[in-house]
C-alpha positions as CSV (number, residue, x, y, z in Angstrom):
1,M,-190.5,39.9,180.5
2,I,-189.1,36.9,182.0
3,D,-189.9,35.0,178.8
4,R,-188.0,37.5,176.7
5,R,-184.9,37.2,178.8
6,L,-185.1,33.5,178.6
7,S,-185.5,33.7,174.9
8,M,-182.4,36.0,174.6
9,A,-180.4,33.8,176.8
10,R,-181.2,30.8,174.6
11,R,-180.0,32.8,171.5
12,R,-176.6,33.8,173.1
13,P,-174.1,31.0,172.4
14,S,-172.2,29.5,175.2
15,P,-168.5,30.4,175.3
16,R,-167.7,26.7,175.4
17,H,-169.4,26.1,172.1
18,S,-168.3,29.3,170.1
19,P,-166.0,28.6,166.9
20,R,-162.2,28.9,167.6
21,R,-160.4,31.6,165.4
22,S,-157.1,30.2,163.8
23,G,-153.7,32.1,163.0
24,M,-152.7,29.8,160.1
25,F,-153.5,32.4,157.4
26,L,-151.3,34.9,159.2
27,I,-148.4,32.4,159.2
28,L,-148.9,31.7,155.5
29,V,-148.9,35.4,154.7
30,L,-145.7,35.8,156.7
31,I,-144.1,32.9,154.8
32,V,-145.1,34.4,151.5
33,I,-143.7,37.8,152.5
34,V,-140.4,36.2,153.6
35,I,-140.1,34.2,150.3
36,A,-141.0,37.3,148.3
37,T,-138.4,39.3,150.3
38,M,-135.8,36.7,149.7
39,A,-136.6,36.6,146.0
40,V,-136.4,40.3,145.8
41,Y,-133.1,40.3,147.7
42,S,-131.7,37.5,145.5
43,F,-132.8,39.3,142.4
44,T,-131.3,42.6,143.6
45,D,-128.1,40.9,144.6
46,L,-128.0,39.2,141.1
47,M,-128.6,42.5,139.4
48,L,-125.9,44.1,141.5
49,A,-123.5,41.3,140.4
50,Y,-124.6,41.7,136.8
51,D,-124.1,45.5,137.1
52,E,-120.6,44.9,138.6
53,S,-119.9,42.4,135.8
54,V,-121.0,44.8,133.2
55,Q,-118.8,47.6,134.7
56,I,-115.8,45.3,134.8
57,T,-116.4,44.2,131.2
58,A,-116.8,47.8,130.2
59,S,-113.6,48.7,132.0
60,G,-111.8,45.7,130.4
61,T,-113.1,46.9,127.0
62,Q,-111.7,50.3,127.8
63,C,-108.3,48.8,128.4
64,D,-108.6,46.8,125.2
65,L,-109.5,50.1,123.4
66,A,-106.4,51.7,124.9
67,V,-104.3,48.9,123.5
68,D,-106.0,49.4,120.1
69,S,-105.2,53.1,120.3
70,A,-101.5,52.3,121.0
71,I,-101.4,50.1,118.0
72,E,-102.9,52.7,115.7
73,M,-100.6,55.4,117.1
74,S,-97.6,53.1,116.4
75,R,-98.8,52.4,112.9
76,L,-99.3,56.1,112.3
77,L,-95.8,56.9,113.6
78,L,-94.2,54.2,111.5
79,A,-95.9,55.5,108.4
80,Q,-94.0,58.8,108.8
81,P,-90.7,59.4,107.0
82,R,-87.6,58.7,109.1
83,M,-86.7,62.3,109.5
84,T,-90.2,63.1,110.8
85,R,-89.9,60.3,113.3
86,E,-86.5,61.5,114.5
87,E,-87.8,65.0,114.9
88,M,-90.5,63.5,117.2
89,G,-87.9,61.7,119.3
90,G,-87.7,58.4,117.4
91,V,-89.2,55.1,118.2
92,L,-86.3,53.5,120.0
93,N,-86.6,55.2,123.4
94,N,-89.2,57.9,123.6
95,A,-91.1,58.2,126.8
96,Q,-93.1,61.2,125.5
97,Y,-95.0,59.0,123.1
98,F,-94.8,55.6,124.7
99,R,-95.1,56.0,128.5
100,G,-98.3,56.8,130.4
101,I,-100.3,58.1,127.4
102,N,-103.8,59.0,128.6
103,V,-106.7,57.9,126.4
104,A,-109.6,58.1,128.8
105,P,-109.2,61.3,131.0
106,G,-110.7,61.7,134.4
107,T,-110.4,63.8,137.5
108,L,-109.7,60.6,139.6
109,A,-107.1,58.0,139.1
110,V,-109.8,55.3,139.2
111,D,-111.3,56.8,136.0
112,R,-108.2,57.4,134.0
113,V,-107.0,54.8,131.4
114,N,-103.5,55.0,129.9
115,F,-101.3,52.9,127.7
116,A,-97.5,52.3,127.6
117,I,-95.3,50.5,125.2
118,V,-92.2,48.8,126.7
119,A,-89.2,46.9,125.3
120,P,-86.1,45.4,126.7
121,N,-83.2,47.8,127.0
122,M,-79.6,47.2,126.3
123,D,-76.5,48.7,127.8
124,E,-73.5,50.1,126.0
125,M,-72.0,46.6,125.7
126,G,-75.0,45.1,124.1
127,Q,-76.3,43.3,127.2
128,F,-80.0,43.3,128.2
129,S,-80.5,45.8,131.0
130,G,-83.9,46.9,132.3
131,I,-86.6,48.3,130.0
132,R,-87.2,51.3,127.9
133,F,-90.3,52.9,126.4
134,G,-90.5,52.4,122.7
135,L,-90.5,49.9,119.8
136,Q,-88.1,47.1,119.2
137,N,-86.6,46.6,115.8
138,E,-87.2,43.0,114.6
139,S,-83.9,43.2,112.6
140,A,-82.2,43.3,116.0
141,R,-82.9,39.6,116.1
142,L,-81.7,36.6,114.1
143,N,-84.3,35.6,111.5
144,V,-84.6,31.8,111.9
145,N,-86.1,31.4,108.4
146,A,-83.0,33.0,106.9
147,L,-80.6,30.4,108.4
148,V,-81.0,27.9,105.5
149,T,-80.0,30.7,103.0
150,L,-77.1,31.7,105.2
151,E,-76.0,28.1,105.4
152,A,-75.9,27.9,101.6
153,S,-73.9,31.1,101.4
154,S,-71.4,29.8,103.9
155,D,-70.4,27.0,101.5
156,A,-68.8,29.7,99.5
157,L,-67.6,32.1,102.3
158,M,-66.0,29.7,104.7
159,P,-63.4,28.2,102.4
160,V,-62.4,31.7,101.3
161,L,-62.0,32.7,105.0
162,D,-59.9,29.6,105.6
163,V,-57.5,30.5,102.9
164,A,-57.4,34.2,103.8
165,E,-57.0,33.3,107.5
166,E,-59.6,35.9,108.4
167,T,-61.2,33.8,111.1
168,D,-60.4,31.8,114.2
169,S,-59.6,28.2,113.7
170,E,-62.6,27.1,115.8
171,F,-64.9,28.2,113.0
172,E,-63.1,26.5,110.2
173,S,-65.3,23.4,110.1
174,E,-68.5,25.2,110.8
175,N,-71.0,26.9,108.6
176,L,-72.3,30.4,109.1
177,A,-75.8,29.3,110.2
178,V,-74.5,27.0,112.9
179,S,-72.1,29.6,114.2
180,L,-74.9,32.1,114.6
181,L,-77.0,29.6,116.4
182,L,-74.2,28.7,118.7
183,S,-74.0,32.3,119.9
184,L,-77.3,31.7,121.7
185,P,-76.8,30.8,125.4
186,G,-77.1,27.1,126.0
187,M,-77.2,26.2,122.3
188,T,-75.4,23.0,121.3
189,V,-74.3,21.7,117.9
190,D,-76.9,18.9,118.1
191,T,-79.7,21.3,118.7
192,A,-78.5,23.8,116.1
193,E,-78.3,21.1,113.4
194,A,-81.7,19.8,114.5
195,I,-83.1,23.3,113.9
196,L,-81.6,23.5,110.5
197,D,-83.0,20.0,109.6
198,W,-86.4,21.2,110.7
199,L,-86.1,24.2,108.3
200,D,-84.5,22.8,105.2
201,D,-86.6,21.1,102.5
202,D,-84.7,17.8,102.3
203,I,-85.2,14.7,104.4
204,E,-81.5,13.9,105.0
205,P,-80.4,14.6,108.6
206,R,-77.1,16.3,109.3
207,D,-74.5,14.5,111.3
208,S,-75.9,15.7,114.6
209,G,-79.4,16.7,113.3
210,A,-82.8,15.0,113.3
211,E,-85.4,14.3,110.5
212,S,-88.6,12.4,110.4
213,E,-87.1,9.1,111.4
214,Y,-86.6,10.6,114.9
215,Y,-89.9,12.4,115.2
216,I,-92.0,9.5,114.2
217,T,-90.6,7.4,117.1
218,L,-91.9,9.9,119.7
219,P,-95.0,8.9,121.9
220,T,-97.0,11.4,119.8
221,P,-95.3,11.2,116.4
222,Y,-95.3,14.0,113.9
223,E,-93.4,15.1,110.8
224,P,-90.8,18.0,110.7
225,K,-91.8,21.2,109.0
226,N,-89.1,21.1,106.3
227,G,-89.8,24.7,105.5
228,P,-90.1,28.2,107.0
229,I,-91.7,28.3,110.4
230,D,-94.6,30.7,111.3
231,S,-93.6,31.5,114.8
232,I,-90.7,31.1,117.2
233,E,-92.9,28.9,119.5
234,E,-92.8,26.3,116.7
235,L,-89.2,25.6,117.7
236,L,-90.5,23.7,120.7
237,L,-91.3,20.9,118.4
238,V,-87.6,20.6,117.5
239,R,-85.5,18.0,119.2
240,G,-83.5,19.5,122.1
241,V,-85.5,22.8,122.3
242,T,-87.2,23.2,125.7
243,P,-89.4,25.9,127.2
244,Q,-86.6,26.7,129.6
245,L,-84.2,27.3,126.7
246,L,-86.6,29.2,124.5
247,F,-88.1,31.5,127.2
248,G,-85.6,31.4,130.0
249,V,-87.0,32.2,133.5
250,D,-89.0,35.2,132.3
251,A,-92.3,33.6,133.0
252,N,-94.4,36.8,132.5
253,R,-92.5,37.8,129.4
254,N,-91.8,41.4,130.6
255,G,-88.1,41.3,129.7
256,L,-87.0,41.4,133.3
257,V,-86.1,38.8,135.9
258,D,-88.6,39.6,138.7
259,P,-88.1,38.6,142.3
260,S,-90.6,35.8,141.9
261,E,-88.5,34.4,139.0
262,Q,-85.1,34.6,140.8
263,A,-85.5,31.2,142.3
264,M,-85.6,29.6,138.9
265,L,-82.5,31.4,137.6
266,V,-79.1,29.8,137.4
267,G,-76.5,32.5,137.2
268,D,-76.7,36.2,136.8
269,A,-80.1,37.9,136.3
270,G,-78.5,40.1,133.6
271,S,-77.2,37.1,131.6
272,A,-78.5,36.4,128.2
273,A,-79.9,33.0,129.3
274,A,-82.3,34.7,131.7
275,L,-84.6,35.8,128.8
276,G,-84.1,32.7,126.7
277,W,-83.7,32.3,122.9
278,S,-86.9,34.1,122.2
279,A,-85.2,37.4,122.9
280,F,-82.7,36.7,120.1
281,L,-84.9,35.1,117.4
282,T,-87.6,36.2,115.0
283,V,-89.4,35.2,111.8
284,H,-90.6,38.7,110.9
285,S,-87.5,40.9,110.3
286,V,-87.6,42.7,107.0
287,E,-86.3,45.9,105.3
288,G,-88.0,48.0,102.7
289,N,-85.8,48.6,99.7
290,Y,-86.6,52.3,99.4
291,R,-85.2,55.7,100.4
292,D,-86.3,57.9,103.3
293,D,-88.7,59.8,101.2
294,G,-90.5,56.6,100.3
295,T,-89.3,56.3,96.7
296,T,-87.7,53.1,95.6
297,R,-83.9,52.9,95.4
298,I,-82.2,53.1,92.0
299,D,-81.5,49.6,90.6
300,L,-77.9,49.6,89.4
301,N,-78.5,46.5,87.3
302,Q,-81.5,47.7,85.3
303,D,-81.2,47.1,81.5
304,D,-81.9,50.6,80.3
305,L,-78.6,52.4,80.9
306,E,-79.8,55.7,79.6
307,L,-82.6,55.7,82.1
308,L,-80.2,54.6,84.8
309,Y,-77.9,57.5,84.0
310,E,-80.9,59.9,84.2
311,E,-82.0,58.4,87.5
312,L,-78.5,58.6,89.0
313,S,-78.0,62.2,88.0
314,E,-81.3,63.2,89.7
315,G,-80.9,60.9,92.7
316,L,-77.2,61.5,93.5
317,G,-77.0,65.2,92.5
318,N,-73.4,64.6,91.3
319,D,-72.8,64.1,87.6
320,D,-69.3,62.7,88.1
321,W,-70.7,60.0,90.3
322,A,-73.7,59.3,88.1
323,S,-71.7,59.2,84.9
324,F,-69.0,56.9,86.3
325,I,-71.6,54.4,87.6
326,A,-73.3,54.3,84.2
327,A,-70.0,53.9,82.4
328,Y,-69.0,51.1,84.9
329,R,-72.0,49.2,83.7
330,V,-70.6,49.3,80.2
331,S,-66.9,48.5,80.7
332,G,-66.2,48.6,84.4
333,Q,-63.8,46.4,86.4
334,P,-64.2,46.0,90.2
335,A,-61.3,46.5,92.6
336,A,-59.5,43.5,93.9
337,T,-61.5,41.5,96.4
338,I,-60.8,39.0,99.0
339,A,-60.6,36.4,96.3
340,S,-57.3,37.9,95.2
341,A,-56.1,37.8,98.8
342,A,-56.9,34.1,98.7
343,L,-54.5,33.8,95.8
344,G,-51.7,35.3,97.8
345,A,-52.0,39.0,97.3
346,G,-51.9,40.9,100.6
347,E,-53.9,44.1,101.1
348,E,-50.7,46.2,101.0
349,E,-49.7,44.6,97.7
350,Q,-53.1,45.3,96.3
351,N,-53.0,49.0,97.3
352,T,-49.5,49.3,95.8
353,A,-50.6,47.7,92.5
354,A,-53.6,50.1,92.4
355,D,-51.4,53.1,93.0
356,S,-49.0,52.2,90.3
357,A,-51.7,51.5,87.7
358,D,-51.8,54.1,84.9
359,T,-55.2,55.5,85.6
360,T,-56.9,58.9,84.9
361,P,-59.3,60.5,87.4
362,W,-62.9,60.2,86.1
363,T,-64.9,63.3,85.2
364,A,-68.3,63.6,83.6
365,G,-66.8,64.8,80.4
366,A,-65.5,61.3,79.7
367,M,-69.1,60.2,79.1
368,D,-69.0,61.7,75.6
369,D,-67.1,58.6,74.5
370,V,-69.4,56.1,76.3
371,D,-72.2,54.4,74.4
372,L,-75.1,53.6,76.7
373,S,-77.4,52.3,74.0
374,G,-75.7,48.9,73.8
375,G,-76.7,47.8,77.3
376,G,-74.5,46.8,80.2
377,G,-71.7,44.3,80.2
378,T,-70.8,44.5,83.9
379,E,-73.2,43.6,86.7
380,V,-72.9,45.3,90.1
381,T,-72.9,42.6,92.8
382,Q,-72.6,45.1,95.7
383,V,-72.5,48.9,96.0
384,L,-69.0,48.3,97.3
385,D,-68.0,47.2,93.8
386,L,-67.9,50.9,92.8
387,I,-65.2,51.7,95.4
388,G,-61.7,51.7,93.8
389,A,-63.1,50.3,90.5
390,T,-61.9,51.3,87.1
391,V,-63.6,52.0,83.7
392,T,-61.8,51.6,80.4
393,V,-62.9,53.8,77.6
394,G,-60.9,53.2,74.4
395,D,-57.3,53.2,75.5
396,V,-57.8,55.2,78.6
397,T,-58.4,53.6,82.0
398,Y,-60.3,55.9,84.5
399,A,-60.2,55.6,88.3
400,S,-63.3,55.6,90.3
401,P,-64.3,58.8,92.1
402,F,-65.2,56.6,95.0
403,V,-61.7,56.1,96.5
404,N,-60.9,53.5,99.1
405,D,-60.2,56.1,101.9
406,P,-62.1,56.4,105.1
407,F,-62.3,60.2,105.0
408,A,-63.7,60.2,101.4
409,M,-66.0,57.3,102.3
410,A,-67.5,59.4,105.1
411,L,-68.7,61.8,102.4
412,Y,-70.0,59.6,99.6
413,M,-71.1,56.4,101.4
414,P,-74.4,57.8,102.9
415,A,-75.5,59.0,99.4
416,L,-74.6,55.6,97.8
417,M,-76.2,53.5,100.5
418,E,-79.4,55.6,100.7
419,S,-80.1,55.8,97.0
420,L,-78.7,52.7,95.3
421,T,-79.5,49.0,95.3
422,T,-78.4,45.9,93.3
423,Q,-81.7,44.1,93.7
424,A,-85.0,45.1,92.1
425,V,-87.1,43.9,95.0
426,E,-89.3,45.8,97.4
427,R,-88.4,43.8,100.6
428,L,-85.1,42.5,101.9
429,P,-85.7,39.9,104.7
430,G,-83.5,38.5,107.3
431,R,-80.5,40.7,107.9
432,I,-79.3,41.6,111.4
433,N,-79.2,45.2,112.6
434,L,-75.6,45.7,113.9
435,N,-76.6,48.9,115.8
436,E,-79.3,47.3,118.0
437,C,-78.8,43.6,118.1
438,P,-77.5,41.9,121.3
439,A,-73.7,41.5,121.5
440,E,-74.1,37.7,121.4
441,L,-75.3,37.8,117.8
442,L,-72.3,39.8,116.7
443,R,-70.0,37.5,118.5
444,G,-71.5,34.6,116.6
445,I,-70.4,36.0,113.2
446,P,-67.3,34.1,112.1
447,L,-66.5,36.4,109.2
448,V,-64.2,38.6,111.3
449,D,-62.0,38.1,114.2
450,E,-63.1,38.5,117.9
451,E,-61.0,41.6,118.4
452,T,-62.8,43.4,115.5
453,I,-66.2,42.4,116.8
454,E,-65.4,43.8,120.2
455,A,-64.2,47.0,118.6
456,I,-67.5,47.3,116.8
457,I,-69.5,46.7,120.0
458,E,-67.5,49.3,121.8
459,A,-67.8,51.8,119.0
460,R,-71.5,51.5,118.6
461,G,-72.0,52.4,122.3
462,D,-70.6,56.0,121.8
463,S,-74.0,57.2,120.4
464,S,-72.4,58.9,117.4
465,E,-74.8,61.0,115.3
466,S,-72.9,60.5,112.1
467,E,-75.1,59.9,109.0
468,N,-73.0,56.8,108.3
469,R,-74.3,55.1,111.4
470,R,-77.6,54.5,109.6
471,F,-76.0,52.0,107.3
472,E,-74.2,48.7,107.8
473,T,-71.0,50.1,106.2
474,W,-70.1,52.4,109.1
475,P,-67.5,50.0,110.5
476,M,-65.7,50.2,107.2
477,V,-66.0,54.0,107.1
478,E,-64.6,54.3,110.7
479,G,-61.7,52.0,109.8
480,L,-62.8,49.0,112.0
481,V,-63.0,46.6,109.1
482,T,-61.4,46.4,105.6
483,I,-63.5,46.7,102.4
484,D,-63.0,43.0,101.8
485,Q,-64.4,42.1,105.3
486,M,-67.3,44.5,104.6
487,R,-68.1,42.7,101.4
488,L,-68.6,39.5,103.4
489,L,-70.6,41.2,106.1
490,M,-73.0,43.1,103.9
491,P,-75.3,40.2,103.0
492,L,-75.7,39.5,106.8
493,L,-75.8,42.9,108.4
494,T,-78.0,46.0,108.1
495,G,-78.2,49.4,109.7
496,G,-82.0,49.5,109.3
497,G,-85.1,47.4,109.5
498,D,-88.8,48.1,109.0
499,A,-90.6,45.6,111.2
500,Y,-91.1,46.6,114.8
501,R,-92.3,44.7,117.9
502,A,-94.4,46.5,120.5
503,Q,-95.5,45.1,123.9
504,I,-98.5,47.3,124.9
505,I,-100.2,47.6,128.2
506,G,-103.6,49.4,128.5
507,Y,-104.4,50.0,132.2
508,Y,-106.3,52.0,134.8
509,E,-104.2,54.1,137.0
510,Q,-106.0,52.7,140.1
511,G,-107.2,49.1,140.3
512,N,-106.2,45.9,138.8
513,L,-107.8,46.1,135.4
514,F,-105.5,45.9,132.4
515,S,-105.0,44.5,128.9
516,R,-101.6,43.4,127.6
517,V,-100.7,42.4,124.1
518,E,-97.6,41.9,121.9
519,V,-97.8,43.0,118.2
520,I,-95.3,43.1,115.3
521,I,-95.9,45.9,112.7
522,D,-94.5,45.6,109.2
523,S,-93.9,49.2,107.9
524,T,-92.6,48.3,104.5
525,T,-96.0,49.2,103.1
526,I,-97.6,52.7,102.9
527,N,-100.1,51.6,105.6
528,P,-98.1,49.6,108.1
529,D,-99.6,46.2,108.7
530,V,-100.0,44.2,112.0
531,V,-98.4,40.8,111.1
532,L,-98.6,39.3,114.6
533,Y,-101.1,39.9,117.5
534,R,-100.6,38.0,120.7
535,D,-102.6,38.4,123.9
536,L,-100.4,38.4,127.0
537,S,-103.1,39.4,129.5
538,H,-103.0,35.9,131.1
539,L,-99.4,36.5,132.1
540,G,-100.3,39.5,134.3
541,R,-99.7,43.2,133.8
542,G,-95.9,42.6,134.1
543,F,-95.1,46.1,135.4
544,D,-96.1,48.3,138.3
545,V,-98.5,51.2,137.4
546,A,-95.9,53.7,138.6
547,V,-93.4,52.3,136.1
548,L,-95.9,52.4,133.2
549,G,-96.7,56.0,134.0
550,I,-99.5,58.0,135.7
551,Q,-100.9,61.5,135.4
552,A,-99.6,64.3,137.7
553,I,-103.0,65.0,139.3
554,D,-104.5,62.7,141.9
555,M,-101.5,60.4,141.5
556,T,-101.5,59.5,145.2
557,Q,-105.0,58.0,145.2
């Protein structure tokens, strides 16, 4: 018994010699768990960041799609006939179609996406004042690429004006292109002539201009374009043109002088200089040479006079008018123009001579003695040639049914201007819309005196609904200019225009996500084309959401 106990005692290990249990594996396990937890946390955080990024990208894409919707809506609207557009409220200032238009509905403001189309507004005196919701007619700006053509035309116009004393003495030595450029705030003769040198196709500098011999001496030399420019920003390459002059203090290009921009402004915030020359210039203005219904206008100078007579009868709906125009092409004589005034005949003398002439009123019956098969011997330079003209058939001289009288003009001028043309072209580029352009551009026209220009500016502010206001001849119809002055103005002015600028903002009603672009749409084609697309998102939204428009429900969120 004692031996068994001793044997069992020998088998039991002494506490001092038993193996020590270590916690190292537990620590390793804890470290692995911590690392795995941190990895999972990092992965989760990364996934949340990616998820947020995807949501932001998707929301940004939603804003981009809102902008695309606005572009397509504008194209669709411009594809409609003019009367249809006017029945819808027009494109000039129409908040119903251009402000706060919802494209992604939602019960909460954070989910709703809208678009708005804004444009600089002008007051009754032709000064920039605030904004409106609509499109901007590119013909309300001066087409830079048309300046060279205007300069060539001024070589013939300005001497006639000097003789006729129709203009102020300060313009006697200037050409038309320089005069128009000098109407821009801060423009100088040196810069104006440098711009013309950049555009023309010769290499000879003007007296105050600049050609390649100047540009090749710059630290980074380059050659002048010597041709039409592709964008207004290209003018920054011209000597004397600076970003401050071209863009003014409107850093975010929203057409307003914001409080943050006031510090950079010298002068009045409502002055023309605040927005820079870019608010006055374009390279995209164009008109479609067609009627409101989309059909082409009748070419007065076409060779087939029998076809011309047929088209005139159908298009004008007045056989006396149609037959006289056809007969005029055979043996017509235009009324006295400003050229006769240059030879010393005053307007009163011209009218007296016309009244005393032995003429017979024209009727369609006189066409029986007119042979249209031999072609035309008289070319129509302007539609105005028909006013006060005469046609000689045999020994009889007939007077035009289009008399030089404002009351009569108010009746026949809309029909003539709507349906007739003297150029067999589809597009007429470069003319200035006298109804919508800034007053500065009208004041830069040296073809009429300052008092007449101010009368036109004042008259266009009365919002007349006369049909004549659609055409550039309305100042003549309303007695503000003479027919001779109107002859000079017609190549320069228009009452229409078919290229439109749109500044579009697609935005969420709540939050800071938005997309902002500027586009120009050419509607001279059946399917209006986007001829310029410029992303302005980097300049900020430009306008408060409340200004752009929000939905009625949940608008306080």
